[in-house]
C-alpha positions in Angstrom: 0.1 -0.1 0.1 2.9 2.2 1.0 5.4 1.1 -1.6 6.6 4.2 -3.8 5.9 2.2 -6.9 6.4 5.3 -9.2 9.8 6.7 -10.2 8.9 10.3 -10.6 5.8 12.9 -8.8 4.4 16.2 -9.5 6.4 18.7 -7.3 6.1 23.2 -7.4 9.3 25.0 -7.7 9.4 28.9 -6.4 11.5 31.2 -7.2 12.0 35.3 -6.8 11.3 37.3 -10.4 10.9 40.7 -11.2 9.7 41.4 -7.1 7.4 38.5 -7.3 7.4 34.7 -6.3 7.3 32.7 -9.9 5.8 29.3 -9.4 6.6 26.3 -12.1 5.4 22.8 -11.6 8.2 19.8 -12.6 8.0 16.2 -12.6 10.8 15.2 -10.5 12.0 12.0 -8.7 10.1 10.6 -5.4 12.6 11.8 -2.5 14.2 9.2 -0.7 14.5 9.6 3.3 18.2 10.0 4.7 19.4 8.8 7.9 17.3 10.2 10.4 14.1 11.1 7.9 10.8 9.5 7.8 9.6 9.5 3.7 5.9 10.5 3.4 3.2 10.4 0.7 2.0 14.1 1.3 -1.9 14.5 2.2 -1.9 18.1 2.2 0.3 21.2 2.7 -0.3 24.6 4.1 0.6 28.2 2.5 2.7 30.4 4.1 3.0 34.3 3.5 6.8 34.4 4.2 6.9 32.0 1.1 4.6 33.3 -1.0 4.5 37.0 -0.6 8.0 39.0 -1.9 9.4 41.4 0.4 7.2 39.5 3.4 9.7 36.9 3.6 13.1 39.0 2.8 13.9 37.2 -0.2 17.1 37.6 -1.4 17.8 34.0 -3.9 16.1 34.6 -7.7 17.7 30.6 -7.2 14.1 27.8 -7.7 14.0 25.6 -4.9 11.3 23.6 -4.0 8.1 24.8 -2.5 6.7 24.2 0.5 7.3 23.3 4.0 4.8 22.1 5.9 2.7 18.9 5.3 0.7 16.4 6.9 0.7 12.4 5.5 1.4 9.1 5.7 4.6 7.7 6.6 6.0 6.0 3.6 9.8 4.6 4.6 11.9 5.3 7.5 15.3 6.7 7.2 18.3 4.7 9.3 18.0 4.7 12.5 14.4 6.0 12.8 12.7 4.2 15.3 9.6 6.3 17.0 8.0 6.1 13.8 6.4 3.1 11.6 4.8 2.8 8.2 1.5 4.4 8.1 1.5 6.3 10.7 -0.6 9.9 10.5 1.7 12.4 11.0 2.5 16.2 10.4 5.3 18.8 10.2 8.1 20.8 9.0 8.9 19.1 5.4 10.9 21.0 2.3 9.2 20.5 -0.7 5.9 20.1 0.7 3.7 21.3 -2.3 4.7 17.7 -3.8 2.7 14.2 -4.0 5.8 12.9 -1.5 8.5 14.3 0.9 10.7 13.5 3.6 10.7 14.6 7.2 12.9 15.3 9.9 12.0 12.6 12.6 12.5 14.2 15.4 10.8 17.1 14.0 7.5 15.1 13.4 4.2 14.7 14.8 1.5 12.6 15.5 -1.2 14.0 13.3 -4.0 14.0 16.5 -7.0 11.9 15.2 -9.7 15.0 15.2 -7.8 16.7 12.5 -8.6 16.1 9.0 -5.4 16.3 6.7 -5.7 19.6 5.7 -6.1 20.9 9.6 -3.4 19.2 10.2 -1.1 20.4 7.3 -1.9 24.1 8.4 -0.7 23.3 12.4 2.7 22.9 12.3 3.9 26.6 11.4 1.7 28.7 12.8 1.2 26.9 16.2 5.3 27.0 16.6 5.2 30.9 15.8 2.2 31.2 18.0 4.1 29.2 21.0 7.1 31.5 20.9 5.1 34.4 20.8 2.5 33.6 23.4 4.2 30.9 25.7 7.9 30.9 25.4 8.6 34.0 25.4 5.5 36.1 25.4 4.6 34.4 29.1 1.0 35.2 28.4 -1.2 34.4 31.7 -4.5 34.2 32.8 -6.5 37.4 32.6 -3.8 38.9 30.7 -4.9 41.5 27.7 -3.0 40.6 24.6 -3.3 42.9 20.6 -2.8 40.9 17.9 -2.2 43.1 14.9 -3.3 41.5 11.7 -5.8 38.9 13.8 -7.4 37.5 10.1 -3.9 36.2 9.0 -3.2 32.6 10.0 -1.0 33.1 13.0 -3.4 35.9 13.7 -6.3 33.5 14.2 -3.8 31.0 15.7 -2.8 33.4 18.2 -6.7 34.5 18.7 -7.4 31.0 19.7 -4.2 29.8 22.1 -4.8 33.3 24.3 -8.2 32.0 24.3 -7.1 28.6 25.8 -4.9 30.1 28.4 -7.4 32.5 29.6 -6.3 35.8 28.0 -8.5 38.5 26.5 -7.7 39.4 23.1 -7.7 42.9 21.2 -7.4 42.2 17.6 -7.1 45.1 14.6 -8.1 43.9 11.2 -9.1 45.6 7.8 -11.9 43.7 7.1 -15.3 43.8 9.8 -16.6 40.6 7.9 -13.4 38.8 8.9 -13.8 40.5 12.7 -17.5 39.5 12.8 -16.4 36.2 12.4 -13.3 36.3 15.2 -15.5 37.5 17.4 -17.5 34.2 17.0 -14.5 32.7 18.3 -14.2 34.7 21.2 -12.1 38.1 20.4 -13.0 40.6 23.0 -12.2 43.5 21.5 -12.6 43.7 17.3 -10.7 47.0 16.1 -11.7 47.6 12.3 -8.3 49.8 11.0 -5.0 48.9 9.3 -3.4 52.2 10.3 -1.6 52.9 13.4 -4.7 54.7 14.8 -5.7 52.1 17.7 -3.8 53.2 20.7 -6.7 55.1 22.4 -9.5 51.8 21.9 -6.8 49.6 23.4 -6.1 51.8 26.5 -10.3 52.2 27.2 -10.3 48.4 26.5 -7.7 48.2 29.4 -8.7 50.9 31.6 -5.5 52.7 30.4 -3.3 50.1 31.9 -2.4 49.0 28.2 -1.7 45.2 27.0 0.1 42.8 28.5 1.3 41.1 25.0 1.4 42.4 21.3 1.9 40.4 18.6 2.5 42.1 15.7 2.0 40.6 12.5 1.8 43.8 10.4 5.2 45.3 10.7 7.1 48.6 10.8 4.0 50.8 10.0 2.3 50.0 13.2 5.2 49.3 15.3 5.4 52.7 17.4 1.6 51.7 18.0 2.2 49.2 19.4 4.9 49.8 21.8 2.6 53.3 22.5 -0.2 50.5 23.6 1.7 48.6 26.0 1.8 48.7 29.7 4.3 47.8 32.6 6.5 45.1 31.7 4.5 44.2 28.6 6.3 42.0 25.9 6.1 42.4 22.0 6.3 40.0 19.7 7.6 41.3 16.1 6.3 38.6 13.4 5.7 39.6 10.1 5.6 42.3 7.3 2.1 42.3 5.9 2.6 46.3 5.3 6.1 45.5 3.6 8.1 48.3 6.0 10.6 46.2 8.2 12.1 49.8 9.9 10.3 51.4 12.3 11.2 54.5 14.8 11.6 53.5 18.6 10.7 55.5 21.3 13.3 54.3 24.0 11.7 56.6 26.7 9.0 53.6 26.9 11.2 50.7 26.5 13.1 52.1 29.3 10.3 53.6 31.7 7.6 51.2 30.9 10.6 48.1 31.5 9.6 46.6 28.0 10.5 43.3 26.9 10.7 43.0 22.6 11.6 39.6 20.5 11.2 38.6 17.4 9.8 35.3 15.9 10.8 33.6 12.6 11.1 30.4 11.3 14.1 31.1 9.1 17.7 31.0 10.2 17.3 28.4 12.4 19.9 25.5 13.0 18.3 22.1 13.3 19.1 21.5 17.1 16.6 24.6 17.2 14.0 23.7 15.3 13.8 20.1 17.3 14.3 22.0 20.6 11.2 23.7 19.3 9.2 20.5 18.6 9.7 19.0 21.7 8.4 22.0 23.3 5.7 22.4 21.3 4.8 19.1 21.2 4.9 19.2 25.6 3.1 22.4 26.0 0.5 23.1 22.9 -0.6 20.0 20.8 -2.3 18.7 23.9 -4.8 21.2 23.0 -5.2 20.3 19.9 -5.3 16.7 20.9 -8.4 17.8 23.3 -10.1 20.6 21.3 -9.2 23.4 23.2 -7.8 24.7 19.5 -8.4 23.7 15.9 -6.5 25.3 13.0 -9.0 27.4 11.0 -8.8 26.3 7.2 -10.5 28.8 4.7 -10.0 27.4 1.5 -8.5 23.8 0.0 -7.1 23.5 -3.4 -5.8 20.8 -5.0 -1.9 20.6 -6.2 -2.3 21.6 -9.4 -4.2 24.7 -8.5 -1.5 26.2 -6.5 -0.7 29.3 -8.0 -4.9 30.3 -7.7 -4.2 30.0 -3.9 -1.0 32.3 -4.2 -3.1 34.9 -5.7 -6.4 34.4 -2.6 -3.5 35.1 -0.7 -1.5 38.1 -2.0 -5.4 39.5 -1.8 -5.5 39.2 1.8 -9.2 37.3 0.7 -8.9 34.7 3.7 -9.4 34.5 7.3 -6.8 31.6 8.4 -5.3 29.2 6.5 -4.8 28.0 2.5 -4.1 24.2 2.1 -3.4 22.1 -0.9 -4.9 18.8 -0.5 -2.7 16.2 -2.7 -4.9 13.8 -4.1 
């Protein structure tokens, strides 16, 4: 059942071209796992903004590479030394070149896909929840009863941050340029919905928090709202710098506020990490956040599902910011 009988497979490749991300569908050999890896039959793979929108992911190379880096599927082969997983296991995790029919995962980064999740939900789990784990739990230290401000809350990370924050007992303020998306997020527990893409939310944030400011900020928007995020922070608050939907990677910094409010600022990125960093993060996620996905406190929000051949259409939806949560490709 799980033998890789086909020698070749479909695989999407991506490169930077003329300030945009260009996709190309190729026919390439089915990859075989190296030592410490598992081979999987990919059932679904999720899109991530940092890869598909030029400038957002700070791309520099124009050389084509296999597209996609998270997936869910069944284990079809085991590399040397792998003992935790067996053929047929239902798994999810990081998978370079995931927009393809088969792929390989580092065994120490693989998670058992919760039985309650569909393939599409499982594929949409790893990257956003690793990001949210670091932003809210590992570094953000968000506690029950605290306030968190999430800019660009309709993004994949934003929605996941809302879900995890509510599971932790926190109160959430979210900004979005879409009234429709904010209404849908209210149904998921969003406490204060601010309809704006501008850095004009500070008065509303201060009103909601009785002029105390928020305890944690998750900034998915970028430099255009960074000064306002700092202004909206309370005493000993933390700020997670996550993304740049606005393409603005520079901003002014109020050092007086940093000093007097004893603020902590940190970056959260899935790039430029050693394998030991990646494995440690995976182990922490499995220990502290995966139980929420298993028992139903948190469920990945999949907005739309596309076929493998329709990946360019999914890219267009992402570029237009038309989705709420995650976009996923189903690999039939």
